[in-house]
MMTF fields as JSON, N, C-alpha, C and O atoms, coordinates in Angstrom:
{
  "mmtfVersion": "1.0.0",
  "mmtfProducer": "UNKNOWN",
  "numBonds": 471,
  "numAtoms": 472,
  "numGroups": 118,
  "numChains": 1,
  "numModels": 1,
  "chainsPerModel": [1],
  "groupsPerChain": [118],
  "chainIdList": ["A"],
  "bondAtomList": [4, 2, 8, 6, 12, 10, 16, 14, 20, 18, 24, 22, 28, 26, 32, 30, 36, 34, 40, 38, 44, 42, 48, 46, 52, 50, 56, 54, 60, 58, 64, 62, 68, 66, 72, 70, 76, 74, 80, 78, 84, 82, 88, 86, 92, 90, 96, 94, 100, 98, 104, 102, 108, 106, 112, 110, 116, 114, 120, 118, 124, 122, 128, 126, 132, 130, 136, 134, 140, 138, 144, 142, 148, 146, 152, 150, 156, 154, 160, 158, 164, 162, 168, 166, 172, 170, 176, 174, 180, 178, 184, 182, 188, 186, 192, 190, 196, 194, 200, 198, 204, 202, 208, 206, 212, 210, 216, 214, 220, 218, 224, 222, 228, 226, 232, 230, 236, 234, 240, 238, 244, 242, 248, 246, 252, 250, 256, 254, 260, 258, 264, 262, 268, 266, 272, 270, 276, 274, 280, 278, 284, 282, 288, 286, 292, 290, 296, 294, 300, 298, 304, 302, 308, 306, 312, 310, 316, 314, 320, 318, 324, 322, 328, 326, 332, 330, 336, 334, 340, 338, 344, 342, 348, 346, 352, 350, 356, 354, 360, 358, 364, 362, 368, 366, 372, 370, 376, 374, 380, 378, 384, 382, 388, 386, 392, 390, 396, 394, 400, 398, 404, 402, 408, 406, 412, 410, 416, 414, 420, 418, 424, 422, 428, 426, 432, 430, 436, 434, 440, 438, 444, 442, 448, 446, 452, 450, 456, 454, 460, 458, 464, 462, 468, 466],
  "bondOrderList": [1, 1, 1, 1, 1, 1, 1, 1, 1, 1, 1, 1, 1, 1, 1, 1, 1, 1, 1, 1, 1, 1, 1, 1, 1, 1, 1, 1, 1, 1, 1, 1, 1, 1, 1, 1, 1, 1, 1, 1, 1, 1, 1, 1, 1, 1, 1, 1, 1, 1, 1, 1, 1, 1, 1, 1, 1, 1, 1, 1, 1, 1, 1, 1, 1, 1, 1, 1, 1, 1, 1, 1, 1, 1, 1, 1, 1, 1, 1, 1, 1, 1, 1, 1, 1, 1, 1, 1, 1, 1, 1, 1, 1, 1, 1, 1, 1, 1, 1, 1, 1, 1, 1, 1, 1, 1, 1, 1, 1, 1, 1, 1, 1, 1, 1, 1, 1],
  "groupList": [{"groupName": "MET", "atomNameList": ["N", "CA", "C", "O"], "elementList": ["N", "C", "C", "O"], "formalChargeList": [0, 0, 0, 0], "bondAtomList": [1, 0, 2, 1, 3, 2], "bondOrderList": [1, 1, 2], "singleLetterCode": "M", "chemCompType": "L-PEPTIDE LINKING"}, {"groupName": "SER", "atomNameList": ["N", "CA", "C", "O"], "elementList": ["N", "C", "C", "O"], "formalChargeList": [0, 0, 0, 0], "bondAtomList": [1, 0, 2, 1, 3, 2], "bondOrderList": [1, 1, 2], "singleLetterCode": "S", "chemCompType": "L-PEPTIDE LINKING"}, {"groupName": "THR", "atomNameList": ["N", "CA", "C", "O"], "elementList": ["N", "C", "C", "O"], "formalChargeList": [0, 0, 0, 0], "bondAtomList": [1, 0, 2, 1, 3, 2], "bondOrderList": [1, 1, 2], "singleLetterCode": "T", "chemCompType": "L-PEPTIDE LINKING"}, {"groupName": "VAL", "atomNameList": ["N", "CA", "C", "O"], "elementList": ["N", "C", "C", "O"], "formalChargeList": [0, 0, 0, 0], "bondAtomList": [1, 0, 2, 1, 3, 2], "bondOrderList": [1, 1, 2], "singleLetterCode": "V", "chemCompType": "L-PEPTIDE LINKING"}, {"groupName": "ASP", "atomNameList": ["N", "CA", "C", "O"], "elementList": ["N", "C", "C", "O"], "formalChargeList": [0, 0, 0, 0], "bondAtomList": [1, 0, 2, 1, 3, 2], "bondOrderList": [1, 1, 2], "singleLetterCode": "D", "chemCompType": "L-PEPTIDE LINKING"}, {"groupName": "GLN", "atomNameList": ["N", "CA", "C", "O"], "elementList": ["N", "C", "C", "O"], "formalChargeList": [0, 0, 0, 0], "bondAtomList": [1, 0, 2, 1, 3, 2], "bondOrderList": [1, 1, 2], "singleLetterCode": "Q", "chemCompType": "L-PEPTIDE LINKING"}, {"groupName": "PRO", "atomNameList": ["N", "CA", "C", "O"], "elementList": ["N", "C", "C", "O"], "formalChargeList": [0, 0, 0, 0], "bondAtomList": [1, 0, 2, 1, 3, 2], "bondOrderList": [1, 1, 2], "singleLetterCode": "P", "chemCompType": "L-PEPTIDE LINKING"}, {"groupName": "ALA", "atomNameList": ["N", "CA", "C", "O"], "elementList": ["N", "C", "C", "O"], "formalChargeList": [0, 0, 0, 0], "bondAtomList": [1, 0, 2, 1, 3, 2], "bondOrderList": [1, 1, 2], "singleLetterCode": "A", "chemCompType": "L-PEPTIDE LINKING"}, {"groupName": "HIS", "atomNameList": ["N", "CA", "C", "O"], "elementList": ["N", "C", "C", "O"], "formalChargeList": [0, 0, 0, 0], "bondAtomList": [1, 0, 2, 1, 3, 2], "bondOrderList": [1, 1, 2], "singleLetterCode": "H", "chemCompType": "L-PEPTIDE LINKING"}, {"groupName": "GLY", "atomNameList": ["N", "CA", "C", "O"], "elementList": ["N", "C", "C", "O"], "formalChargeList": [0, 0, 0, 0], "bondAtomList": [1, 0, 2, 1, 3, 2], "bondOrderList": [1, 1, 2], "singleLetterCode": "G", "chemCompType": "PEPTIDE LINKING"}, {"groupName": "GLU", "atomNameList": ["N", "CA", "C", "O"], "elementList": ["N", "C", "C", "O"], "formalChargeList": [0, 0, 0, 0], "bondAtomList": [1, 0, 2, 1, 3, 2], "bondOrderList": [1, 1, 2], "singleLetterCode": "E", "chemCompType": "L-PEPTIDE LINKING"}, {"groupName": "PHE", "atomNameList": ["N", "CA", "C", "O"], "elementList": ["N", "C", "C", "O"], "formalChargeList": [0, 0, 0, 0], "bondAtomList": [1, 0, 2, 1, 3, 2], "bondOrderList": [1, 1, 2], "singleLetterCode": "F", "chemCompType": "L-PEPTIDE LINKING"}, {"groupName": "ILE", "atomNameList": ["N", "CA", "C", "O"], "elementList": ["N", "C", "C", "O"], "formalChargeList": [0, 0, 0, 0], "bondAtomList": [1, 0, 2, 1, 3, 2], "bondOrderList": [1, 1, 2], "singleLetterCode": "I", "chemCompType": "L-PEPTIDE LINKING"}, {"groupName": "LEU", "atomNameList": ["N", "CA", "C", "O"], "elementList": ["N", "C", "C", "O"], "formalChargeList": [0, 0, 0, 0], "bondAtomList": [1, 0, 2, 1, 3, 2], "bondOrderList": [1, 1, 2], "singleLetterCode": "L", "chemCompType": "L-PEPTIDE LINKING"}, {"groupName": "ARG", "atomNameList": ["N", "CA", "C", "O"], "elementList": ["N", "C", "C", "O"], "formalChargeList": [0, 0, 0, 0], "bondAtomList": [1, 0, 2, 1, 3, 2], "bondOrderList": [1, 1, 2], "singleLetterCode": "R", "chemCompType": "L-PEPTIDE LINKING"}, {"groupName": "LYS", "atomNameList": ["N", "CA", "C", "O"], "elementList": ["N", "C", "C", "O"], "formalChargeList": [0, 0, 0, 0], "bondAtomList": [1, 0, 2, 1, 3, 2], "bondOrderList": [1, 1, 2], "singleLetterCode": "K", "chemCompType": "L-PEPTIDE LINKING"}, {"groupName": "TRP", "atomNameList": ["N", "CA", "C", "O"], "elementList": ["N", "C", "C", "O"], "formalChargeList": [0, 0, 0, 0], "bondAtomList": [1, 0, 2, 1, 3, 2], "bondOrderList": [1, 1, 2], "singleLetterCode": "W", "chemCompType": "L-PEPTIDE LINKING"}, {"groupName": "TYR", "atomNameList": ["N", "CA", "C", "O"], "elementList": ["N", "C", "C", "O"], "formalChargeList": [0, 0, 0, 0], "bondAtomList": [1, 0, 2, 1, 3, 2], "bondOrderList": [1, 1, 2], "singleLetterCode": "Y", "chemCompType": "L-PEPTIDE LINKING"}, {"groupName": "ASN", "atomNameList": ["N", "CA", "C", "O"], "elementList": ["N", "C", "C", "O"], "formalChargeList": [0, 0, 0, 0], "bondAtomList": [1, 0, 2, 1, 3, 2], "bondOrderList": [1, 1, 2], "singleLetterCode": "N", "chemCompType": "L-PEPTIDE LINKING"}],
  "groupTypeList": [0, 1, 2, 3, 4, 5, 6, 6, 6, 7, 6, 8, 7, 6, 2, 9, 10, 10, 11, 12, 10, 0, 5, 7, 1, 6, 10, 11, 5, 10, 13, 14, 14, 2, 13, 14, 15, 11, 3, 11, 6, 13, 2, 7, 11, 11, 13, 12, 16, 17, 7, 13, 17, 3, 13, 13, 9, 7, 11, 7, 8, 4, 11, 0, 7, 2, 14, 3, 16, 9, 18, 12, 18, 13, 9, 13, 12, 13, 9, 13, 13, 5, 11, 3, 1, 2, 11, 3, 12, 2, 9, 0, 17, 3, 14, 11, 7, 18, 14, 8, 13, 4, 6, 15, 7, 10, 7, 12, 14, 18, 10, 0, 10, 9, 9, 6, 1, 13],
  "groupIdList": [1, 2, 3, 4, 5, 6, 7, 8, 9, 10, 11, 12, 13, 14, 15, 16, 17, 18, 19, 20, 21, 22, 23, 24, 25, 26, 27, 28, 29, 30, 31, 32, 33, 34, 35, 36, 37, 38, 39, 40, 41, 42, 43, 44, 45, 46, 47, 48, 49, 50, 51, 52, 53, 54, 55, 56, 57, 58, 59, 60, 61, 62, 63, 64, 65, 66, 67, 68, 69, 70, 71, 72, 73, 74, 75, 76, 77, 78, 79, 80, 81, 82, 83, 84, 85, 86, 87, 88, 89, 90, 91, 92, 93, 94, 95, 96, 97, 98, 99, 100, 101, 102, 103, 104, 105, 106, 107, 108, 109, 110, 111, 112, 113, 114, 115, 116, 117, 118],
  "secStructList": [7, 7, 7, 1, 7, 7, 7, 7, 7, 7, 7, 7, 7, 7, 7, 2, 2, 2, 2, 2, 2, 2, 2, 6, 1, 2, 2, 2, 2, 2, 2, 2, 2, 2, 2, 2, 2, 2, 2, 2, 2, 2, 2, 2, 2, 2, 2, 2, 2, 2, 2, 2, 2, 2, 2, 2, 2, 2, 2, 7, 2, 2, 2, 2, 6, 7, 3, 3, 3, 6, 6, 3, 3, 2, 2, 2, 2, 2, 2, 2, 2, 2, 2, 2, 2, 2, 2, 2, 2, 2, 2, 2, 2, 2, 2, 2, 0, 0, 0, 0, 0, 2, 2, 2, 2, 2, 2, 2, 2, 2, 2, 2, 2, 6, 7, 7, 7, 7],
  "xCoordList": [59.336, 60.057, 59.591, 59.624, 59.175, 58.661, 59.78, 60.784, 59.653, 60.647, 60.216, 60.921, 59.036, 58.511, 59.226, 59.347, 59.691, 60.37, 59.348, 58.211, 59.813, 58.963, 59.076, 60.191, 58.028, 58.134, 58.95, 58.958, 59.638, 60.454, 59.508, 58.372, 59.984, 59.116, 58.809, 59.629, 57.65, 57.257, 58.146, 58.502, 58.551, 59.428, 58.678, 57.455, 59.476, 58.921, 58.327, 58.99, 57.089, 56.416, 56.723, 56.197, 57.547, 57.863, 56.679, 55.717, 56.797, 55.709, 55.972, 57.022, 55.024, 55.207, 56.336, 57.071, 56.476, 57.541, 58.898, 59.855, 59.022, 60.249, 60.598, 61.763, 59.556, 59.869, 60.388, 61.314, 59.772, 60.22, 61.642, 62.466, 61.907, 63.207, 64.271, 65.374, 63.917, 64.845, 65.082, 66.186, 64.018, 64.203, 65.199, 65.843, 65.314, 66.31, 67.653, 68.581, 67.819, 69.065, 70.159, 69.846, 71.397, 72.468, 72.475, 72.906, 72.031, 72.01, 71.044, 71.339, 69.837, 68.848, 69.263, 69.068, 69.839, 70.303, 71.412, 71.505, 72.257, 73.277, 72.66, 73.088, 71.651, 70.935, 70.319, 70.417, 69.665, 69.031, 70.074, 69.87, 71.168, 72.25, 72.784, 73.009, 72.996, 73.547, 72.626, 73.071, 71.309, 70.303, 70.312, 70.338, 70.289, 70.252, 71.503, 71.402, 72.692, 73.899, 73.898, 74.574, 73.148, 73.061, 71.893, 72.05, 70.746, 69.49, 69.416, 68.999, 69.816, 69.645, 70.515, 70.009, 71.807, 72.554, 72.062, 71.978, 71.73, 71.18, 69.851, 69.617, 68.955, 67.767, 67.942, 67.268, 68.878, 69.144, 69.664, 69.262, 70.608, 71.185, 70.049, 69.972, 69.149, 68.146, 67.174, 66.778, 66.782, 65.848, 66.439, 65.772, 67.675, 68.371, 68.48, 68.216, 68.863, 68.99, 67.602, 67.511, 66.566, 65.219, 64.74, 64.166, 64.996, 64.572, 65.344, 64.785, 66.607, 67.444, 66.802, 66.669, 66.37, 65.773, 64.498, 64.276, 63.646, 62.395, 62.654, 62.024, 63.552, 63.881, 64.443, 64.094, 65.342, 65.904, 64.73, 64.645, 63.859, 62.728, 61.8, 61.197, 61.664, 60.779, 61.39, 60.693, 62.693, 63.357, 64.475, 64.926, 64.95, 66.065, 65.655, 66.239, 64.661, 64.142, 65.205, 65.316, 65.98, 66.976, 68.017, 68.463, 68.445, 69.448, 68.89, 69.61, 67.629, 67.093, 66.794, 66.741, 66.613, 66.332, 67.582, 67.497, 68.756, 69.961, 70.034, 69.932, 70.21, 70.259, 71.546, 72.592, 71.528, 72.709, 73.025, 74.163, 71.916, 72.133, 70.782, 69.88, 70.633, 69.348, 68.24, 68.396, 67.105, 66.04, 66.192, 65.301, 67.282, 67.512, 68.136, 69.214, 67.429, 67.996, 68.387, 68.134, 69.002, 69.527, 68.43, 68.641, 67.227, 66.125, 65.691, 65.34, 65.71, 65.374, 66.423, 66.105, 67.632, 68.772, 68.693, 68.803, 68.502, 68.475, 67.189, 67.2, 66.13, 64.927, 65.138, 64.731, 65.779, 66.085, 67.117, 67.085, 67.993, 68.924, 68.271, 68.808, 67.1, 66.337, 65.96, 66.081, 65.489, 65.193, 66.432, 66.396, 67.545, 68.741, 69.206, 69.562, 69.185, 69.63, 68.704, 69.17, 67.435, 66.513, 66.892, 66.987, 67.121, 67.574, 68.88, 69.051, 69.817, 71.117, 70.967, 71.574, 70.226, 70.005, 69.314, 69.66, 68.334, 67.668, 68.702, 68.716, 69.516, 70.5, 71.479, 71.841, 71.875, 72.811, 72.182, 72.838, 70.928, 70.227, 70.106, 70.322, 69.765, 69.596, 70.926, 70.972, 72.003, 73.325, 73.752, 74.294, 73.477, 73.793, 73.013, 73.549, 71.689, 70.852, 71.277, 71.317, 71.626, 72.033, 73.349, 73.527, 74.24, 75.552, 75.545, 76.233, 74.771, 74.891, 73.628, 73.718, 72.507, 71.254, 70.688, 70.39, 70.554, 69.95, 70.636, 69.947, 71.946, 72.586, 72.223, 71.934, 72.25, 71.987, 70.496, 70.174, 69.621, 68.193, 67.928, 67.134, 68.612, 68.428, 68.935, 68.345, 70.017, 70.494, 69.531, 69.315, 68.973, 68.014, 66.712, 66.161, 66.254, 65.119, 65.385, 64.535, 66.502, 66.841, 66.92, 66.491, 67.451, 67.511, 66.088, 65.807, 65.231, 63.849, 63.041, 62.214, 63.304, 62.541, 63.19, 62.66, 64.324, 65.026, 65.775, 66.122, 66.04, 66.812, 68.288, 68.713, 69.093, 70.517, 70.971, 70.507, 71.811, 72.347, 73.463, 74.222, 73.579, 74.629, 75.875, 76.829],
  "yCoordList": [-126.775, -125.706, -125.675, -126.708, -124.545, -124.396, -124.253, -123.61, -124.816, -124.68, -123.69, -123.456, -123.11, -122.123, -120.783, -120.285, -120.244, -118.945, -117.842, -117.789, -117.006, -115.894, -114.798, -114.538, -114.12, -112.939, -111.857, -111.735, -111.068, -110.004, -109.004, -108.847, -108.324, -107.348, -106.199, -105.835, -105.635, -104.487, -103.335, -103.085, -102.575, -101.411, -100.332, -100.198, -99.606, -98.469, -97.446, -96.973, -97.08, -96.024, -94.678, -94.359, -93.854, -92.532, -91.651, -91.717, -90.797, -89.868, -88.585, -88.417, -87.739, -86.409, -85.605, -84.941, -85.66, -84.881, -85.493, -84.74, -86.808, -87.476, -87.095, -86.915, -86.987, -86.523, -85.124, -84.823, -84.226, -82.879, -82.785, -82.001, -83.589, -83.591, -84.082, -83.54, -85.128, -85.669, -84.665, -84.568, -83.913, -82.902, -81.84, -81.264, -81.586, -80.566, -81.158, -80.415, -82.433, -83.121, -82.834, -82.518, -82.94, -82.713, -83.824, -83.512, -85.028, -86.045, -85.718, -85.861, -85.259, -84.901, -83.684, -83.633, -82.706, -81.485, -81.857, -81.254, -82.829, -83.261, -83.965, -83.766, -84.796, -85.449, -84.461, -84.581, -83.459, -82.347, -81.564, -81.25, -81.265, -80.525, -81.325, -80.789, -82.597, -83.478, -83.524, -83.477, -83.62, -83.658, -82.407, -82.42, -81.247, -79.971, -79.642, -78.976, -80.073, -79.82, -80.553, -80.134, -81.644, -82.327, -81.773, -81.458, -81.67, -81.383, -79.957, -79.764, -78.973, -77.573, -77.268, -76.689, -77.619, -77.287, -78.001, -77.423, -79.334, -80.076, -79.552, -79.53, -79.126, -78.529, -77.234, -76.992, -76.399, -75.159, -75.415, -74.77, -76.416, -76.762, -77.177, -76.669, -78.114, -78.614, -77.501, -77.429, -76.63, -75.577, -74.603, -74.161, -74.304, -73.375, -74.073, -73.454, -75.355, -76.114, -76.148, -75.942, -76.411, -76.484, -75.126, -75.033, -74.076, -72.733, -72.302, -71.639, -72.661, -72.318, -72.964, -72.308, -74.242, -74.943, -74.268, -74.09, -73.888, -73.23, -71.885, -71.568, -71.096, -69.783, -69.865, -69.061, -70.848, -71.095, -71.414, -70.842, -72.308, -72.645, -71.531, -71.502, -70.606, -69.44, -68.314, -67.655, -68.067, -66.907, -67.094, -66.132, -68.349, -68.598, -69.682, -70.765, -69.353, -70.374, -70.792, -71.971, -69.831, -70.219, -71.097, -72.047, -70.794, -71.609, -73.016, -73.991, -73.164, -74.427, -75.227, -76.457, -74.509, -75.194, -75.615, -76.142, -75.4, -75.726, -77.172, -77.939, -77.621, -79.03, -79.601, -79.016, -80.755, -81.469, -82.6, -82.81, -83.375, -84.546, -84.923, -85.273, -84.851, -85.123, -84.195, -82.974, -84.779, -83.98, -83.69, -83.1, -84.089, -83.951, -82.528, -82.212, -81.724, -80.388, -80.263, -81.153, -79.145, -78.905, -78.92, -79.372, -78.422, -78.385, -79.75, -79.969, -80.693, -82.075, -82.713, -83.444, -82.447, -83.008, -82.461, -83.203, -81.169, -80.568, -81.039, -81.179, -81.27, -81.799, -83.244, -83.592, -84.043, -85.403, -85.421, -86.268, -84.456, -84.309, -83.962, -84.269, -83.316, -83.066, -84.333, -84.448, -85.322, -86.658, -87.357, -87.907, -87.294, -87.929, -87.315, -88.022, -85.976, -85.334, -85.672, -85.73, -85.893, -86.291, -87.632, -87.81, -88.613, -89.971, -89.919, -90.601, -89.133, -89.055, -88.46, -88.974, -87.45, -86.813, -87.792, -87.908, -88.461, -89.483, -90.567, -90.936, -91.016, -92.039, -91.5, -92.169, -90.249, -89.633, -89.465, -89.638, -89.132, -89.002, -90.358, -90.466, -91.375, -92.708, -93.185, -93.726, -93.002, -93.388, -92.576, -93.102, -91.284, -90.452, -90.795, -90.81, -91.082, -91.473, -92.744, -92.881, -93.762, -95.014, -94.909, -95.614, -94.016, -93.919, -93.007, -93.279, -91.917, -90.861, -90.627, -90.367, -90.719, -90.392, -91.626, -91.551, -92.703, -93.87, -94.382, -94.712, -94.446, -94.881, -93.917, -94.358, -92.641, -91.672, -91.745, -91.663, -91.889, -92.05, -93.3, -93.311, -94.375, -95.67, -95.605, -96.211, -94.874, -94.659, -93.866, -94.151, -92.883, -92.051, -92.883, -92.82, -93.668, -94.539, -95.546, -95.753, -96.128, -97.128, -96.499, -97.108, -95.317, -94.56, -94.282, -94.434, -93.882, -93.549, -94.783, -94.758, -95.877, -97.063, -97.958, -99.011, -97.535, -98.309, -99.514, -100.396, -99.553, -100.655, -100.362, -99.382, -101.26, -101.047, -99.871, -99.72, -99.068, -97.917, -98.36, -99.26, -97.702, -98.069, -97.322, -97.531],
  "zCoordList": [-74.356, -75.047, -76.531, -77.201, -77.026, -78.384, -79.369, -79.062, -80.518, -81.528, -82.592, -83.573, -82.376, -83.39, -83.133, -82.014, -84.29, -84.229, -83.803, -84.274, -82.921, -82.48, -83.463, -83.914, -83.847, -84.732, -84.076, -82.851, -84.882, -84.299, -83.677, -84.122, -82.641, -81.973, -82.901, -83.745, -82.752, -83.584, -83.331, -82.18, -84.396, -84.213, -83.395, -83.437, -82.681, -81.935, -82.829, -83.751, -82.592, -83.414, -82.836, -81.77, -83.469, -82.957, -82.847, -83.612, -81.83, -81.582, -82.396, -83.017, -82.365, -83.094, -82.526, -83.257, -81.227, -80.558, -80.947, -81.127, -81.084, -81.457, -82.952, -83.307, -83.775, -85.141, -85.197, -85.949, -84.373, -84.369, -83.793, -84.266, -82.777, -82.182, -83.163, -83.225, -83.934, -84.924, -86.057, -86.594, -86.414, -87.44, -87.124, -88.001, -85.795, -85.378, -85.115, -84.792, -85.232, -84.872, -85.921, -87.069, -85.537, -86.469, -87.63, -88.74, -87.394, -88.356, -89.454, -90.641, -89.018, -90.02, -90.834, -92.048, -90.141, -90.895, -91.865, -92.934, -91.532, -92.486, -93.642, -94.779, -93.4, -94.463, -95.464, -96.685, -94.814, -95.67, -96.469, -97.642, -95.824, -96.493, -97.629, -98.714, -97.415, -98.463, -99.697, -100.843, -99.397, -100.481, -101.259, -102.489, -100.509, -101.228, -102.006, -103.036, -101.573, -102.335, -103.66, -104.599, -103.752, -105.02, -105.865, -107.045, -105.233, -105.975, -106.54, -107.682, -105.753, -106.219, -107.413, -108.374, -107.424, -108.661, -109.925, -111.009, -109.723, -110.912, -111.355, -112.564, -110.499, -110.847, -111.63, -112.631, -111.139, -111.796, -113.2, -114.168, -113.278, -114.607, -115.558, -116.677, -115.119, -115.996, -116.399, -117.562, -115.456, -115.827, -116.854, -117.789, -116.641, -117.649, -118.968, -119.999, -118.998, -120.217, -120.945, -122.155, -120.172, -120.746, -121.28, -122.365, -120.482, -120.875, -122.108, -122.981, -122.197, -123.419, -124.577, -125.61, -124.51, -125.608, -126.068, -127.266, -125.098, -125.414, -126.071, -127.08, -125.533, -126.088, -127.447, -128.312, -127.684, -129.004, -129.974, -131.061, -129.569, -130.388, -130.698, -131.772, -129.785, -129.97, -130.753, -131.525, -130.579, -131.095, -132.067, -132.687, -132.222, -133.125, -134.149, -134.208, -134.924, -135.862, -136.876, -137.213, -137.359, -138.35, -137.762, -138.405, -136.486, -135.881, -135.601, -135.816, -135.127, -134.826, -136.172, -136.17, -137.254, -138.513, -139.234, -140.343, -138.64, -139.323, -139.549, -138.591, -140.8, -141.133, -140.743, -141.025, -140.084, -139.627, -140.533, -140.954, -140.842, -141.736, -142.266, -141.505, -143.608, -144.233, -143.699, -143.72, -143.213, -142.667, -141.185, -140.573, -140.618, -139.172, -138.931, -139.434, -138.168, -137.907, -136.425, -135.614, -136.114, -134.78, -133.756, -132.63, -134.126, -133.129, -132.707, -131.548, -133.655, -133.322, -132.448, -131.509, -132.746, -131.959, -130.528, -129.552, -130.436, -129.037, -128.285, -127.062, -129.012, -128.362, -127.834, -126.726, -128.669, -128.15, -126.974, -126.082, -127.051, -125.929, -124.622, -123.557, -124.68, -123.479, -122.798, -121.578, -123.586, -123.059, -122.442, -121.342, -123.242, -122.786, -121.445, -120.502, -121.408, -120.122, -118.947, -117.809, -119.184, -118.142, -117.621, -116.406, -118.505, -118.056, -117.341, -116.33, -117.824, -117.166, -115.789, -114.85, -115.62, -114.336, -113.341, -112.165, -113.915, -113.064, -112.534, -111.36, -113.458, -113.111, -112.049, -111.081, -112.301, -111.296, -109.9, -108.873, -109.908, -108.621, -107.927, -106.72, -108.687, -108.063, -107.517, -106.412, -108.251, -107.737, -106.494, -105.523, -106.587, -105.415, -104.183, -103.075, -104.385, -103.239, -102.598, -101.375, -103.537, -103.03, -102.188, -101.195, -102.622, -101.969, -100.762, -99.777, -100.821, -99.781, -98.928, -97.728, -99.544, -98.84, -98.09, -96.898, -98.774, -98.149, -96.853, -95.887, -96.829, -95.578, -94.391, -93.279, -94.674, -93.571, -93.195, -92.009, -94.12, -93.82, -93.04, -92.099, -93.446, -92.743, -91.279, -90.385, -91.058, -89.711, -88.861, -87.683, -89.484, -88.707, -88.396, -87.298, -89.437, -89.229, -88.094, -87.228, -88.11, -87.124, -85.738, -84.758, -85.649, -84.403, -83.873, -82.685, -84.771, -84.31, -83.939, -83.027, -84.677, -84.408, -83.379, -83.025, -82.909, -81.881, -82.352, -81.567, -83.72, -84.298, -84.214, -83.603, -84.861, -84.818, -85.643, -86.773, -85.167, -85.92, -86.761, -86.402, -87.941, -88.919, -88.746, -89.495]
}
């Protein structure tokens, strides 16, 4: 009797038909719906926020040149807030994906590869 551990069996490689079948499954549709409910509103918010900044920079020079403190004006503050909002949105997405998307995707992957379902 051998005491050497046997490597785990290779996961099942899904076929093209299995991928298409899974794409039509309720589990995959729920994963897609969950992603879209988060991504579409946040994308719209960020695009509007970015377009507002660009439009203010192009057409509201006096407003953007408003001095807030020393040589720091409103345009500089709003520009820096673009970076801040990008990092905040990225963090929100990572947190959302870890909590809501990854478990559903893992369950689908396990089902397709024949592993344990979550």
